[in-house]
C-alpha positions in Angstrom: 165.4 154.0 82.3 162.9 151.2 83.0 163.6 149.4 86.2 163.3 145.7 86.8 160.3 146.4 89.0 158.6 148.5 86.4 159.2 145.8 83.7 157.7 143.2 86.0 154.6 145.4 86.6 154.3 146.1 82.8 154.4 142.4 82.1 151.9 141.6 84.9 149.5 144.2 83.5 149.6 142.6 80.1 149.0 139.1 81.6 146.0 140.4 83.6 144.5 142.2 80.7 144.8 139.0 78.6 142.9 137.3 81.5 140.0 139.7 80.9 140.6 142.0 83.9 139.6 145.6 83.1 141.7 147.1 85.9 144.8 145.3 84.9 147.3 148.1 85.4 145.9 149.1 88.7 145.8 145.5 90.0 149.4 144.9 88.9 150.5 147.9 90.8 148.5 147.1 93.9 149.8 143.6 94.0 153.4 144.8 93.6 152.9 147.2 96.5 151.3 144.4 98.6 154.2 142.0 97.9 156.9 144.6 98.6 155.0 145.9 101.7 154.6 149.4 100.5 151.9 151.7 99.1 151.1 151.8 95.4 152.0 155.5 95.2 155.5 154.8 96.5 156.5 152.1 94.0 158.6 154.5 91.9 160.6 155.4 95.0 161.6 151.8 95.9 165.0 150.3 95.4 165.3 147.2 93.2 163.6 144.3 95.0 165.3 141.0 95.5 164.7 137.7 93.6 162.3 136.6 96.3 160.0 139.5 95.4 159.8 138.4 91.8 159.0 134.8 92.7 156.2 135.9 95.0 154.9 138.5 92.6 154.8 136.0 89.7 152.8 133.6 92.0 150.2 136.3 93.1 149.8 137.6 89.5 149.1 134.0 88.4 146.3 133.8 91.1 144.8 137.1 90.0 144.9 135.8 86.4 142.7 132.9 87.5 140.3 135.6 88.6 140.9 135.3 92.4 139.6 138.7 93.6 142.3 141.4 94.2 140.8 142.0 97.6 141.2 138.4 98.6 144.9 138.5 97.6 145.7 141.6 99.6 143.3 140.7 102.4 141.5 144.0 102.6 139.4 146.6 100.8 139.0 150.3 101.2 135.4 151.5 101.8 134.8 155.1 102.5 136.8 156.1 105.5 137.7 152.6 106.6 139.8 149.7 105.5 138.1 146.3 105.9 139.4 142.8 106.2 137.9 140.5 103.6 138.5 137.1 102.2 136.8 133.8 101.1 133.2 133.5 102.4 132.3 137.1 102.7 130.9 139.5 100.1 133.5 142.1 99.1 132.1 145.7 99.4 131.9 147.5 96.0 132.7 151.2 95.3 129.1 151.6 94.1 127.9 151.2 97.7 129.9 154.2 98.7 127.2 156.4 97.1 124.7 155.0 99.6 127.2 155.7 102.4 127.7 159.3 101.2 124.0 159.8 101.2 123.7 158.4 104.7 126.3 160.6 106.3 124.8 163.7 104.7 121.6 163.2 106.7 120.7 164.9 109.9 120.2 162.5 112.8 119.7 162.9 116.5 122.8 163.3 118.7 122.8 159.6 119.7 121.0 157.9 116.8 120.1 154.3 116.5 121.3 152.9 113.1 120.7 149.4 111.7 122.7 147.9 108.8 120.8 145.0 107.4 122.8 142.3 105.6 126.0 143.8 107.0 128.4 141.2 105.5 131.9 142.4 106.4 130.4 145.2 108.4 131.2 147.8 105.8 128.3 150.2 106.2 128.0 149.6 110.0 131.7 150.3 110.6 131.8 153.3 108.3 128.7 154.8 109.9 130.0 154.2 113.4 133.1 156.1 112.4 131.0 159.0 111.3 128.6 158.8 114.3 130.7 157.6 117.2 127.9 158.2 119.7 125.4 156.1 117.8 124.1 152.7 118.6 124.9 150.8 115.4 123.6 147.3 114.8 124.9 145.1 112.0 122.7 142.1 111.1 123.7 139.0 109.1 122.9 135.3 109.0 126.2 133.9 108.0 128.9 132.9 110.5 131.8 133.7 108.2 130.6 137.1 107.3 130.1 137.9 111.0 133.6 136.7 111.8 134.9 139.3 109.4 132.5 141.9 110.7 133.8 141.3 114.2 137.4 141.9 113.1 136.4 145.0 111.2 134.3 146.4 114.1 137.0 146.0 116.8 137.3 149.2 118.7 133.9 150.5 117.6 130.5 150.4 119.3 129.0 148.3 116.5 126.7 145.5 117.8 126.5 142.4 115.6 123.4 140.2 115.5 123.1 136.8 113.8 119.6 136.7 112.3 117.8 135.9 109.1 116.2 139.1 108.0 113.5 137.3 106.0 112.0 135.8 109.3 108.8 137.6 110.2 108.7 139.5 113.5 112.5 139.9 113.8 113.7 142.1 116.7 110.4 143.6 117.8 112.2 145.6 120.5 113.4 147.9 117.7 109.9 148.8 116.5 109.5 152.5 116.1 112.9 153.2 117.6 115.4 153.4 114.8 116.6 156.6 113.2 118.4 155.2 110.1 118.2 151.8 108.3 120.6 151.0 105.5 120.8 147.8 103.6 122.9 146.3 100.8 121.1 142.9 100.5 121.5 140.2 97.9 119.7 141.6 94.9 121.0 140.2 91.7 118.2 138.2 89.9 118.9 134.5 89.9 120.6 133.3 86.8 122.1 136.6 85.9 125.6 136.2 84.3 128.3 137.7 86.6 132.1 138.0 86.5 134.2 135.1 87.7 135.3 137.0 90.8 131.6 137.0 91.8 130.5 133.6 90.6 133.5 131.8 91.9 134.4 133.7 95.0 131.5 135.8 96.4 129.0 133.7 98.4 125.9 133.2 96.2 123.8 133.8 99.3 125.1 137.4 99.5 124.6 138.0 95.7 121.5 136.5 94.3 118.1 137.7 95.5 115.5 135.4 94.0 113.9 135.3 90.5 113.6 139.0 90.1 116.2 140.0 92.7 113.5 141.4 95.0 113.0 138.6 97.6 115.3 140.0 100.3 114.6 143.7 99.4 110.9 143.1 100.1 111.7 141.7 103.5 114.1 144.6 104.2 111.4 147.1 103.4 109.1 145.4 105.8 111.7 145.6 108.6 112.4 149.3 107.9 108.7 150.1 107.9 108.4 148.5 111.4 111.7 149.5 113.0 111.9 153.2 111.9 110.5 156.0 114.1 108.3 158.5 112.3 110.7 160.7 110.3 113.3 157.9 110.3 115.4 157.4 107.2 115.9 154.4 104.9 118.2 153.5 102.1 118.4 150.1 100.2 120.7 149.1 97.4 119.2 147.2 94.4 120.1 145.8 91.0 120.5 148.1 88.0 117.2 146.7 86.6 115.0 147.0 89.7 115.1 150.7 90.7 111.5 151.3 89.7 110.3 148.1 91.4 112.1 149.1 94.6 110.7 152.6 94.6 107.2 151.3 93.9 107.5 148.8 96.7 108.2 151.6 99.2 105.5 153.8 97.8 102.9 151.0 97.9 103.4 150.5 101.7 101.9 154.0 102.2 104.3 154.2 105.3 107.0 156.1 103.5 107.3 159.5 101.7 110.2 161.2 100.0 110.9 158.1 98.0 113.8 158.9 95.7 115.6 156.7 93.2 119.4 157.4 93.6 122.3 156.8 91.3 125.8 155.6 92.1 129.0 157.4 91.3 128.9 156.1 87.7 125.4 157.4 87.2 123.7 154.1 87.3 120.5 153.5 89.3 121.8 151.9 92.5 119.7 152.6 95.6 116.4 154.0 96.8 115.9 156.3 99.8 112.8 157.1 101.7 111.5 158.7 105.0 109.0 157.1 107.4 105.8 159.1 107.4 105.0 161.2 110.4 102.3 159.5 112.4 102.9 156.2 110.6 
């Protein structure tokens, strides 16, 4: 027999699908679990919720129908091994970036590596990598106060160091020159003017999304920092737009400071990030 809760979720899924949300069923269930204070996988085990639940559920489904991001409504997002606090003013980490994370944790680093996460945003990569390498010195760099506030919340209890800085400024942090074992970056890389979903255009900060006319403005700066900060043999990974994999790989090859330049795909098989190694003796 269909329960009142299941009927409410079914109705919500229809409303979200009509609003153009591809993950309508998943979102309807996640929001039900959030409102009732449980986990999505336990919804079928719950007793019939009270009237207050349905009032609050209808309200939050209406917000999601207006394309407020699911992650803003529940206040968090899962990223690899960690759950991160997110909300208005900070870029919401995407599942696609987990492919870069998986590549990073598969690398062999020294016992106490130095790791830098450029354009850290909510601290996603920095916090996840600190979890994997608890003895590492991990720096997360961003130039936005709101993002760094979330990064501070998310890095509580870790050794992550947060730095407020504009990564496009020449000569940034010269004390890191030749010292870093791993640099990762998920910079703004969407070419200016590219149509994006309402969740992005209306709620993600444009500063964290768009990367200049061809999407390469910040990527170029990040490559320059990695070339300077990495020790010989140090490793680098940078995320890019679907359309700029070849440009990103070529940019790394053209510096002549990197070898093992490889275009990598995300979990859906799309070109997503490029990895490289700082040349020995460079």
